[in-house]
Every structure is written in C-alpha cells, then in structure tokens.
C-alpha positions in Angstrom: -38.5 45.1 40.6 -35.9 47.2 39.9 -33.9 45.6 42.8 -30.4 45.1 42.3 -28.8 41.3 43.7 -25.2 41.9 45.7 -22.6 40.1 44.9 -22.0 36.7 47.1 -19.3 34.7 48.1 -20.8 32.1 50.1 -22.1 33.0 53.0 -20.7 36.5 52.6 -22.6 39.0 50.5 -22.3 42.6 49.7 -24.9 45.5 48.3 -23.3 47.1 46.1 -26.2 49.7 45.5 -25.9 51.5 48.8 -24.6 55.3 48.8 -20.7 55.7 47.4 -20.3 58.0 50.6 -20.7 55.1 52.7 -18.1 53.4 50.8 -15.8 56.2 50.9 -16.0 56.2 54.6 -14.8 52.2 55.0 -12.3 52.2 52.1 -9.0 53.0 54.2 -6.0 53.6 51.6 -3.1 55.2 51.7 -0.7 54.3 54.6 -3.9 54.7 57.0 -6.7 56.7 58.5 -6.5 59.7 61.2 -8.4 60.1 64.0 -9.9 57.0 66.3 -9.8 54.0 65.3 -13.2 51.7 64.7 -13.9 49.2 66.6 -13.5 46.1 65.2 -16.2 43.1 65.5 -14.5 40.3 63.8 -11.6 39.7 66.2 -9.8 36.5 66.6 -8.1 35.9 70.2 -5.2 34.4 69.2 -3.2 31.4 71.3 0.1 32.0 72.4 2.4 29.0 71.6 4.5 27.6 74.3 8.0 26.4 73.7 6.8 23.1 74.9 4.5 22.5 72.4 7.1 23.9 69.9 9.4 21.0 70.9 7.3 18.5 71.1 6.2 19.6 67.3 9.5 19.3 65.9 10.3 16.2 67.6 7.3 14.5 66.2 8.2 15.8 62.9 11.9 13.9 63.3 10.2 11.0 64.1 8.0 10.7 61.8 10.1 11.7 58.8 7.7 14.5 57.6 7.9 18.4 57.0 4.8 19.6 58.4 1.2 19.1 59.4 -0.6 19.7 55.9 -1.2 22.9 54.4 -1.7 25.4 55.8 -5.5 27.4 54.6 -5.0 30.1 52.8 -6.6 34.1 54.1 -8.8 36.0 52.2 -9.4 39.5 52.9 -13.0 40.0 51.9 -13.1 43.5 52.0 -10.0 44.4 50.3 -11.9 42.2 47.3 -15.4 44.3 47.6 -13.3 47.5 47.1 -11.4 45.9 43.6 -14.7 45.3 42.3 -16.2 48.3 42.8 -13.4 50.1 41.6 -13.4 47.7 38.2 -17.1 48.3 37.9 -17.1 52.4 38.2 -14.2 52.3 35.4 -15.8 50.3 33.1 -18.8 52.9 33.0 -16.4 55.6 32.9 -15.1 53.8 29.9 -18.4 53.5 28.0 -19.5 57.1 28.7 -16.7 58.0 26.5 -17.4 55.5 24.0 -20.6 56.8 23.3 -19.2 60.3 22.7 -16.2 59.3 20.5 -19.0 57.4 18.2 -21.0 60.5 18.1 -18.4 63.0 17.0 -16.3 60.3 14.8 -19.2 59.9 11.8 -16.4 60.9 9.2 -13.7 59.2 10.8 -12.7 55.6 9.3 -13.7 52.3 12.0 -10.0 51.4 12.0 -9.7 54.6 13.8 -12.2 54.5 16.0 -11.4 50.9 17.3 -7.9 52.6 17.8 -8.9 55.4 20.1 -11.3 52.7 22.1 -8.4 50.6 22.6 -6.7 53.6 24.1 -9.2 54.7 26.2 -9.8 51.4 27.9 -6.2 50.9 28.3 -6.1 54.7 30.4 -8.7 53.3 32.2 -7.2 50.2 32.8 -4.1 52.1 34.2 -4.9 54.6 35.2 -2.3 55.4 38.3 0.7 54.6 36.3 -0.6 57.2 33.0 -2.1 60.0 35.3 1.8 61.2 36.7 3.1 60.8 32.8 0.4 63.1 31.7 1.2 66.6 31.8 -0.4 70.1 31.0 -3.9 70.8 29.6 -5.5 67.9 27.5 -6.0 68.5 23.5 -9.1 70.4 22.6 -11.6 67.6 20.5 -11.7 69.2 17.4 -8.0 69.5 17.3 -7.4 65.9 17.8 -10.2 65.1 14.9 -8.3 66.8 12.4 -5.6 65.1 13.4 -6.7 61.9 13.1 -8.6 62.5 9.4 -4.9 63.5 8.5 -3.1 60.7 10.5 -6.3 58.5 8.2 -5.7 59.1 5.0 -2.0 59.0 4.4 -2.6 55.1 6.1 -4.8 54.9 3.0 -2.8 56.0 0.5 -0.4 53.5 2.0 -2.4 50.7 2.2 -3.9 51.4 -1.5 0.0 51.0 -2.6 1.1 48.4 -0.3 -2.3 45.9 -1.5 -0.9 46.0 -5.3 2.5 45.3 -4.2 0.8 42.3 -2.0 -1.1 41.0 -4.9 2.4 40.4 -6.7 3.9 39.3 -4.1 1.4 36.9 -3.2 0.9 35.4 -6.6 4.9 34.7 -6.8 5.0 33.3 -3.3 1.8 31.3 -4.2 3.9 30.0 -7.1 7.0 29.1 -4.8 4.7 27.6 -2.4 3.4 25.0 -4.7 7.1 24.7 -6.5 8.2 23.9 -2.6 4.6 21.4 -2.1 6.9 18.9 -5.0 8.6 16.4 -3.1 11.3 16.3 -5.5 14.8 16.9 -3.8 15.8 13.2 -4.0 15.2 10.6 -6.4 15.6 6.5 -6.5 15.7 4.1 -9.2 13.7 0.7 -9.2 14.3 -1.6 -12.3 11.7 -3.9 -13.3 12.8 -5.0 -17.0 13.7 -4.2 -20.2 10.1 -3.4 -21.7 7.7 -0.1 -21.1 5.9 0.0 -17.1 2.3 0.2 -18.3 1.3 0.2 -14.3 1.6 1.0 -11.1 -0.1 0.7 -8.0 0.6 1.6 -4.4 -1.5 -0.5 -1.4 -3.2 2.3 0.8 -1.1 2.2 3.5 2.1 2.6 1.0 4.1 -0.4 2.3 3.9 -2.1 -1.1 4.1 -1.0 -4.8 3.1 -3.5 -7.5 4.6 -3.0 -10.9 3.2 -4.0 -14.3 4.8 -4.4 -17.8 4.2 -5.2 -21.4 6.5 -8.3 -20.8 3.8 -9.8 -19.3 5.5 -9.7 -15.5 3.9 -7.9 -12.2 6.8 -7.1 -9.6 5.9 -6.8 -6.1 7.9 -4.3 -4.3 8.3 -4.7 -0.4 9.5 -1.5 1.5 10.1 -2.5 4.6 11.9 -5.9 3.5 14.0 -4.0 0.4 17.9 -2.2 1.3 19.4 -0.1 -0.9 19.8 -2.5 -4.0 15.7 -1.8 -4.5 15.0 -5.2 -5.6 11.5 -6.8 -6.4 11.2 -9.4 -3.5 8.4 -11.6 -6.2 8.1 -11.1 -9.9 5.6 -13.5 -11.8 3.2 -13.8 -14.7 -0.2 -13.5 -13.6 -2.1 -13.5 -17.0 0.7 -15.6 -19.4 0.9 -14.1 -22.2 -1.1 -10.6 -22.2 0.2 -7.2 -21.0 -0.3 -5.9 -17.9 -2.5 -3.1 -18.6 -3.6 -1.5 -15.0 -3.1 -2.4 -11.4 -4.9 -1.3 -8.5 -4.9 -2.1 -4.8 -8.5 -2.6 -3.1 -9.2 0.0 -0.2 -7.7 -2.4 2.4 -4.7 -2.9 0.7 -5.3 -6.7 1.2 -5.8 -7.9 -3.0 -4.3 -6.4 -5.7 -6.8 -5.9 -9.1 -4.8 -7.3 -12.2 -6.5 -6.1 -15.8 -4.4 -7.4 -18.9 -5.5 -7.7 -22.6 -7.1 -10.9 -21.8 -11.3 -11.0 -21.3 -10.8 -11.9 -17.7 -9.3 -10.4 -15.0 -8.0 -11.4 -11.9 -8.0 -10.6 -8.4 -4.3 -11.5 -6.5 -3.1 -11.2 -2.7 -0.9 -9.5 -1.4 2.0 -11.5 -1.9 1.1 -12.7 -5.9 -1.4 -16.3 -5.1 -4.7 -15.9 -7.4 -8.0 -15.6 -5.0 -10.3 -15.3 -8.0 -11.0 -14.9 -11.9 -14.1 -13.4 -14.4 -15.5 -15.7 -16.3 -15.5 -15.4 -19.5 -18.4 -14.1 -21.9 -20.1 -16.4 -25.4 -18.3 -14.7 -27.9 -20.9 -16.5 -30.2 -24.1 -14.2 -28.4 -24.6 -10.3 -30.1 -26.2 -9.2 -26.6 -23.7 -8.7 -24.1 -26.5 -8.7 -21.5 -27.2 -12.5 -21.7 -23.5 -13.3 -21.5 -22.1 -13.5 -17.9 -18.8 -12.4 -18.4 -16.8 -10.0 -21.0 -16.3 -11.6 -24.5 -13.0 -9.2 -25.6 -9.8 -8.0 -24.1 -10.2 -5.9 -21.3 -9.2 -1.8 -21.0 -9.0 -1.2 -17.5 -10.5 -1.4 -13.9 -10.7 0.0 -10.7 -12.0 -1.0 -7.4 -15.1 0.9 -5.4 -13.5 3.4 -3.0 -15.5 1.8 -0.3 -17.4 -1.1 -0.6 -14.2 -3.7 -0.6 -15.5 -6.5 -2.6 -17.0 -4.2 -5.7 -14.6 -3.6 -8.4 -14.9 -2.6 -12.3 -13.8 -3.3 -15.2 -14.4 -2.3 -19.0 -14.0 -4.1 -22.3 -13.1 -3.9 -26.1 -16.9 -5.4 -26.5 -18.3 -2.1 -25.3 -19.4 -3.1 -22.4 -18.5 -1.7 -18.8 -19.6 -4.8 -16.0 -19.2 -3.9 -12.1 -18.4 -7.3 -10.3 -18.2 -8.9 -6.6 -15.0 -10.5 -5.3 -16.7 -13.7 -4.4 -18.8 -14.2 -7.3 -16.6 -14.2 -10.3 -19.0 -16.3 -12.2 -21.4 -13.8 -13.5 -21.3 -9.9 -13.4 -23.5 -7.8 -10.7 -24.6 -4.9 -13.2 -24.0 -4.1 -17.4 -23.2 -1.1 -18.3 -23.6 -0.8 -22.5 -21.5 2.3 -24.1 -23.2 4.2 -27.0 -22.8 6.6 -29.7 -24.2 9.9 -30.5 -25.8 8.2 -32.7 -26.9 4.9 -30.7 -24.1 2.4 -31.9 -21.6 0.7 -29.7 -18.8 3.1 -28.9 -15.9 1.1 -26.8 -15.3 2.5 -23.5 -11.4 2.7 -22.8 -11.0 3.8 -19.5 -13.3 3.8 -16.7 -13.2 5.1 -12.7 -15.3 5.3 -9.3 -15.7 9.1 -8.3 -14.0 9.9 -4.6 -17.9 8.8 -2.7 -18.3 6.2 -5.5 -21.7 7.5 -6.4 -20.6 8.1 -9.6 -19.1 5.4 -12.6 -17.6 7.7 -15.4 -16.6 5.8 -18.8 -14.1 7.5 -21.2 -14.9 6.2 -24.9 -12.9 6.3 -27.7 -15.6 8.6 -29.8 -14.7 11.2 -27.0 -17.4 11.0 -25.1 -17.5 11.2 -21.3 -20.2 9.3 -20.1 -21.2 9.1 -16.0 -24.0 7.0 -14.3 -25.0 7.2 -10.8 -24.5 4.3 -9.1 -27.4 4.5 -7.2 -29.7 4.0 -10.0 -29.9 1.7 -12.6 -27.3 2.2 -15.3 -29.6 2.5 -18.5 -29.1 6.0 -19.4 -25.8 8.3 -18.2 -26.7 11.0 -16.0 -23.8 12.9 -16.9 -22.5 12.9 -20.7 -19.9 15.6 -22.8 -19.6 14.3 -26.2 -17.1 16.1 -27.6 -14.6 16.2 -24.7 -11.6 15.2 -26.6 -11.2 14.4 -30.3 -12.9 11.4 -32.1 -10.6 7.9 -32.9 -8.2 8.9 -29.8 -8.3 6.7 -26.7 -9.0 8.7 -23.7 -6.3 6.8 -21.4 -7.2 8.2 -18.0 -10.0 9.9 -15.9 -9.2 11.5 -12.6 -11.3 12.9 -9.9 -10.2 15.5 -7.3 -10.1 14.6 -4.0 -12.7 17.4 -2.8 -14.8 15.4 -6.2 -15.9 18.2 -8.2 -13.2 18.7 -10.5 -12.5 16.0 -13.1 -8.9 15.5 -15.3 -8.6 13.7 -18.7 -5.8 12.6 -20.6 -6.6 11.4 -24.0 -3.9 10.2 -26.8 -5.1 13.7 -28.5 -2.0 15.7 -27.4 -4.6 17.3 -24.6 -4.2 17.3 -21.1 -8.1 18.9 -19.8 -9.7 19.7 -16.7 -13.2 20.0 -15.7 -15.9 21.5 -13.2 -18.5 18.7 -12.7 -20.9 21.6 -11.8 -20.6 23.3 -15.3 -19.5 19.9 -17.4 -20.0 22.0 -20.7 -16.9 23.4 -21.1 -13.5 22.3 -19.6 -11.9 25.3 -17.5 -8.5 24.3 -18.4 -6.6 22.2 -21.4 -2.6 22.1 -21.5 -1.8 21.4 -25.5 1.0 19.6 -27.1 1.0 17.1 -24.8 2.6 13.9 -26.8 1.1 10.6 -25.5 2.5 7.6 -27.4 0.7 4.8 -25.1 -3.4 4.2 -24.3 -2.4 4.3 -20.4 -0.5 7.7 -19.9 -2.5 8.9 -16.8 -2.7 12.1 -14.6 -3.8 12.7 -11.3 -4.4 15.4 -9.0 -1.9 16.1 -5.4 -3.8 15.1 -1.9 -5.0 18.6 -1.7 -6.1 19.5 -5.4 -3.9 22.2 -6.1 -1.5 20.5 -8.1 -2.3 18.2 -11.6 0.7 16.1 -12.7 0.8 14.3 -15.8 3.9 12.2 -17.9 5.1 13.1 -21.3 6.1 10.5 -23.8 9.1 11.5 -26.3 8.6 12.9 -29.6 11.1 12.9 -32.6 12.6 16.1 -31.5 13.3 15.4 -27.3 16.0 13.4 -25.8 14.0 13.1 -22.0 10.5 12.7 -21.1 9.1 15.0 -18.3 6.7 14.9 -15.6 4.7 18.2 -16.0 3.1 20.3 -12.9 -0.1 22.4 -13.4 -1.6 24.9 -11.0 -5.4 24.1 -10.9 -6.0 27.4 -9.9 -4.1 29.8 -11.9 -3.7 26.4 -14.9 0.4 27.8 -15.4 3.1 25.4 -15.6 4.7 25.4 -12.3 7.8 23.0 -12.6 9.0 19.8 -15.3 10.9 17.5 -14.4 13.5 15.2 -16.7 12.8 11.9 -15.6 14.6 9.8 -18.3 15.6 9.4 -22.0 12.5 7.7 -22.2 8.4 8.2 -22.2 6.4 8.9 -19.1 3.6 7.0 -18.6 2.3 6.3 -15.3 2.7 8.8 -12.6 1.4 8.0 -8.9 1.3 11.0 -6.3 0.9 8.6 -2.9 -1.0 10.7 -0.3 0.2 9.4 2.6 4.1 8.8 1.9 4.1 12.0 -0.2 5.8 10.4 -2.8 5.7 10.2 -6.3 6.2 7.0 -8.6 6.9 7.4 -12.2 6.9 4.5 -14.7 9.0 4.7 -17.6 9.4 3.4 -21.4 12.7 1.7 -20.5 11.4 -0.7 -17.8 12.3 1.7 -14.7 10.5 2.9 -12.3 11.6 6.5 -10.2 10.5 7.3 -6.8 11.1 11.3 -6.4 10.4 12.1 -2.3 11.9 14.7 0.2 13.5 14.0 2.9 12.1 16.4 5.1 8.2 16.4 4.0 8.2 12.6 2.8 7.2 9.7 4.6 8.6 5.6 4.7 8.0 4.5 1.2 11.3 4.4 -0.7 13.7 6.5 2.6 13.3 3.4 4.5 15.9 1.1 1.7 18.0 3.9 0.8 19.1 4.0 4.6 19.7 -0.2 4.4 23.2 -0.7 3.2 23.2 -4.1 0.9 25.1 -6.9 2.5 27.3 -9.3 0.4 26.8 -13.1 0.8 29.8 -14.8 1.7 31.0 -17.4 -1.4 31.0 -20.9 -0.1 34.4 -22.6 -0.8 33.7 -25.6 -2.9 35.5 -28.6 -2.7 37.0 -30.9 -5.7 35.1 -34.0 -4.4 32.0 -33.7 -2.6 31.6 -35.4 0.9 28.4 -36.9 1.2 27.0 -37.4 4.7 24.2 -39.9 5.5 21.4 -38.4 7.5 21.2 -39.2 11.1 24.3 -40.8 10.9 26.1 -40.8 14.4 29.8 -39.5 14.6 30.3 -42.5 16.0 29.7 -44.7 12.2 31.3 -41.8 10.4 33.7 -42.9 7.9 37.2 -40.9 8.1 38.2 -40.2 4.5 42.2 -39.3 3.5 43.3 -36.2 3.0 44.7 -37.3 -0.3 41.6 -38.7 -2.2 43.2 -38.8 -5.2 45.6 -41.6 -4.7 42.8 -44.0 -2.5 40.7 -43.4 -5.6 43.7 -45.3 -7.9 44.1 -48.2 -5.3 40.1 -48.6 -5.3 39.4 -48.8 -9.1 42.3 -51.8 -8.9 40.4 -53.8 -6.3 37.7 -55.5 -8.1 34.9 -55.5 -5.3 35.0 -51.7 -5.1 35.5 -50.7 -8.4 32.8 -53.1 -8.9 34.6 -54.4 -12.2 32.4 -56.0 -14.7 33.1 -60.6 -15.3 36.2 -60.9 -17.5 35.3 -63.0 -20.8 35.2 -66.8 -19.8 37.7 -69.6 -21.1 36.0 -72.5 -19.6 33.4 -73.3 -18.6 33.6 -73.4 -14.5 32.2 -71.1 -12.2 28.5 -71.9 -13.0 29.1 -70.1 -16.6 28.2 -71.8 -19.2 31.3 -72.9 -21.9 31.6 -71.6 -25.3 31.0 -75.6 -26.7 27.6 -76.9 -25.6 25.3 -73.6 -25.5 21.8 -75.7 -25.0 20.4 -75.3 -21.4 19.7 -79.1 -21.5 23.7 -80.1 -21.7 24.5 -77.7 -19.3 21.5 -79.2 -16.6 22.7 -82.7 -17.8 26.7 -81.4 -17.2 26.4 -79.7 -14.6 23.6 -80.5 -12.2 22.7 -84.3 -12.8 25.6 -86.0 -13.3 29.0 -86.4 -12.0 30.5 -87.1 -14.9 31.0 -85.5 -17.7 28.9 -86.8 -20.7 29.5 -86.1 -24.5 26.6 -84.6 -26.7 27.2 -87.5 -29.1 26.3 -90.3 -26.3 23.0 -91.8 -26.5 21.1 -91.3 -23.2 18.9 -94.6 -23.3 22.4 -96.7 -23.4 23.8 -94.1 -20.4 20.7 -95.4 -18.2 20.3 -99.2 -18.8 24.2 -99.2 -17.6 22.7 -98.8 -14.2 20.2 -101.8 -14.8 21.7 -104.3 -13.1 23.1 -102.1 -10.2 19.6 -101.3 -9.5 18.1 -105.0 -9.3 21.0 -106.5 -7.3 20.9 -103.1 -5.2 17.6 -101.5 -4.8 17.9 -97.9 -3.3 15.4 -95.5 -4.4 11.8 -97.0 -6.0 12.2 -101.0 -4.9 12.9 -100.7 -0.9 9.9 -98.5 -0.6 7.1 -100.3 -2.4 8.4 -104.2 -1.1 5.7 -105.1 0.8 3.5 -103.5 -0.8 5.0 -104.1 -4.1 2.1 -106.4 -6.7 3.4 -109.0 -9.0 4.0 -108.0 -12.1 2.4 -108.9 -15.5 3.6 -108.0 -18.4 1.2 -108.7 -21.5 3.4 -110.5 -24.3 2.8 -108.5 -27.9 1.0 -110.0 -30.6 3.9 -110.1 -33.0 2.1 -112.7 -35.6 -1.4 -111.0 -35.7 -2.3 -107.4 -35.8 -3.3 -105.1 -32.6 -6.8 -104.6 -31.3 -6.2 -100.7 -31.1 -5.6 -101.1 -35.1 -8.2 -103.6 -36.5 -10.6 -101.9 -38.5 -14.3 -101.9 -37.3 -17.0 -104.1 -39.1 
C-alpha cells in the first residue's frame, strides 16, 4: 500500500524510491568522469551527409523559394531532467525541516519575523550554489540569533505604532483631497433657458439630451451632439399651456419624458417634444378619491419606475399618489392615500421609487416620510417616519443612494438630512441653515455614494448661490462652489457623463465638468465653433420668376427698373388705368341724358336712327305699315300659302258688349 509511484514522461518513467547511492553513481557532474566509460546502449548511428545531397537540397530550396524543410525537432535529455527533479525534491525536504525547527524555537517571536526567516530559508535553499561562495566563517548560534531578532522586532513595533497614528491623520486628509478631486468642476458652461427660475432639469440615461423646465411654462430641449459653442436649445415649447413646470424626468430607456406641471394632468412627450399621452382628470365633486380615475387637483411631483419602462408615479394636492401605465392614460392602475397621524388627509409634496423599484416613498407636508412595498397592496405604509422634518414645510426632495441603503431628504425647513433605511428612527446626519426658497430644491448622491450634493437659495445677507458637497461618511463639508448671483434650485450629477447640471433662479443652466474625468456632454459643444450665416443681399425690387419656367421664356428685365416703371405708368394698358368719365354716349356706354334701360336698348340696339324720348312709339311703328303691306318681309311670306282668311268682328257700338251684360 505504501508503494510510491514513479514520475512518468510519456513512455519514459523513473522510480524515485531507489537508493541515493545508485543515483549518485549514475549522475555525472563537473567536467567528466574518471575511469572507464560505461557502455551506452541508446546509440543511434549517424549517417554521413554527402556533398551531392546537400547541393541538391540547396538547389531545391532556391527553386521553391523556401528557407528550410520544416522545423527541427527539439531534443530532450531525459537523464538530465530527472536529475534536476531529484535535486529540487531533496532541497524542499531540507527547507521543511528547517521551518519546523524555527517554529518550535521562536514561539515568542512575532509572526512577521518568522515569515521573514522562512522566506530567507527558502531563498537560501533555492540559491545554494550562489550563497555558499559568499558565506565565510562559522554560523551564528541560534540563541544569539533569537535575541537579535527580538530587539529588531521591538524596534519595528515602536516604529509601526508611531507610523500608524501619522497614517490615520494623513489618510483623513487624503480622503478629503480624493473626494474633492472627484468633483468635476474644473470647467463650466452656461446655457440660457430664459429669464424666470429653472425649476426642473432632466437628462436622458445616455447623456445625449437635456431638458429644462421653468416657471415661465417653457420646456427647452438641448442636444449636446448638435449644439455648438453658442449653447442654444434646438426646441422650446409650452406643453402644459399656462402652468409652471415642476418636474421633468426621462424614462429608463430615454425615449419619452414625463412632464409634471401645476395642472391636474401629467403629460408624456417623446424625445422631440411631441405629445404621446395625457392622464385623465378626475371628478372634483367626488370626495372618495378611489372612485375617480385621475387627479382632481394640481400635481406636485412625478417619476418613472427604474425597471418597468411603462410605469410612472404622480402625487397631487388631492392627497393621493397614483401609479399609471403609459398606454392606459384613461385610468390609474394603483391609488395611494396619504394620511397624517390623526388619520386626516395630508398632501404629498414629493414622490420617488427606490433604486430597485420595490419601494414607493412619499414626503408629505406634515413632515412625515411614508413608504409602501410595491409588491403588496398600498393600504398601510410598511415604513413611516412621522417627525422627519418640520410640520407645514414641504419636503422638496427624496433621493435614494445607488446602493439603496441610504436616503437623503431636503425640506423647506432649511435642513438636509441623511437617513439609514436599516435604522430609520433617527437621521445619521443633519445639515442646518440651508435656505430653500423653492419647493423643488433637490439633493442627490454622486455615482459612488461618497458625496451628497444640494443647492442653496439666496438669503438676505448672501450675494451668490452655492452648490454644497458633503461627505456621506464623515458628514463634513467638502466643497462649496459659487454658481451665480441667484438661487440654486436644481442639481443633477449625471453618472455616465460625470457632469453636474445646475438650474438657477435667473433662468440659466450651468454645466460643470472636468476635462479629463468627464465624458461627452458639454465637452462636445465647447469645441465646435459658431458659424455666422452669410447675409443675403436684399434687392430694391423683387424679381418674381414663375415656377417651371424655361430660360427660353424668361423676360430680361432692364437694368434701370425705375425708368421702365415710369414709362409703364403712362401706358394705360400696362398700368391698367380705369375708364375716364364719359362726355357722350358712344362706345357702349350710357350717356348722361336718358339713363333708363329701355331708352338705352331702343337707342342703341333696336333702332338705327335716334328716337327722342318724347315721341309716341305707336306712331313711330305705324309709319312702316304701308311699306309692310306692299313689301312684306318677315311674317307674310312665311304664312302665304297657309294663311287663313282674316275675319274681323265689328264692335257693337250701339249696344252693350256681351261681356258687360248683366246677369238675369
């Protein structure tokens, strides 16, 4: 059972359990051996290469254009390889024995020194041939060696204790410096939104576009790939008519954007600003909010689900939060009623999803933070903190950390608080005296959760608004950047671009970036130069060319247009001069005398001769009675053959006519 297997190389094997004496006899070291040589069995007969064959191979190589016929096979000396293996095994055995003896002797010596000694022994064992020549004299006794090691170890301990205190102080300073270096603020760019306060900022996940909303009802879209150094937005629109924009947020895919305004209806726009859908408005006369299909009062905030791209959340002044589906805007999917401690309705001023999307959180006007589990029904909150902020002050921001364990809240009671969701009773950090004028002032974490960022509004004694950066571990103020001479309302630290977007109270949006650590975004726009458009020379008289006109039919206009226009003015046809007032009745026009239509027809069309208006028309016709009888022209020739004999009735002159006789 205790038989050891030998090392095998293919078909060649070697048994290592043989006596060392046999091995020593066969091993050849140095320059050679003394005495007779042992007979070599594995001898291959070398064939002599003839010069004729060598010439033929050279000619063949030249003809074929090759340098050689394949690679030469490597030759291995198996005996020498086996000798090296046995040496390494023996050396490892000796080193193991030395390590065990040192472990027994040095129980009081620290572990670091033992490891150093083991390393030294291993180095000595591997480099025996090199170090044997350098070592001169007898070896040092082990007792004296142990005392020397103890003295060295005590000195090293004292040095390490002193260094550790200094390292802790230096590490704190280095951490602050490192956190300050993480802030991308070496360069800044200003984008002008308008003249009113910018109360909403949103950037899509890829960082290609930015949207900004303001109190002046406008939403501006900025495309970093298409902008130049002038930093002008490519589209400005008013999606919610006369309602201020309170919140903007791109969906997780970046194809649509949620617009929350002061109205009771939320809108969803696509990337170019065209409306996709609009939520329905509820019935204001129904007290039970569960029976209405939409919000009945103005909205306060809204956000998209982090993973479900069709789902979004809104909160309103009607004391409810509603969850919607993008393509079903006619009714909400879920309803959440916010209640105060005494069971009365309370208004949610901010709503947010957690990073995983499992928690729906709301900050209410009574100072409470309420959270519901998204996987259960929304009747009772699963986590609640009643005294998170001062009662009556709006909670303007809820921001979950990227890891999901921390929550940052910003309120209009001039405080910024940091909460640990695992111990939600008391805040782990609170920053006071941070004046907030707008109810949309927000806070957020940087991409690695080491820095907390928020904005500060201008108080009476201040002249510049600032962005404040706090350390999430030591809660120290790392840096404060002076932005502008107005309020700092919105802050957005984009994780992919590593750029900070700041919305200010004077209508500008500032972008802070680092030339080395930031990517794309505003860096693309600063490089591009603004090309001025060439002014078109305006002609004094515009030349109108008809479309689809061939050059053959074009009319060459004279160079001096003014003279030609004066000539055309004298021409009555070209100038389209109106008719002059008449003095006589010629030319198909009515004269001043005889303004009736009958006189006009009789005078011009009916008769060749002029007839006075005072003449009797019967007499004028009877003039031609004799001529008509003698020379009939119109009627008599047509009925000459078929004309009956005329019989005229004589009037009863004496008696009364039959028509006038009285009835008896």
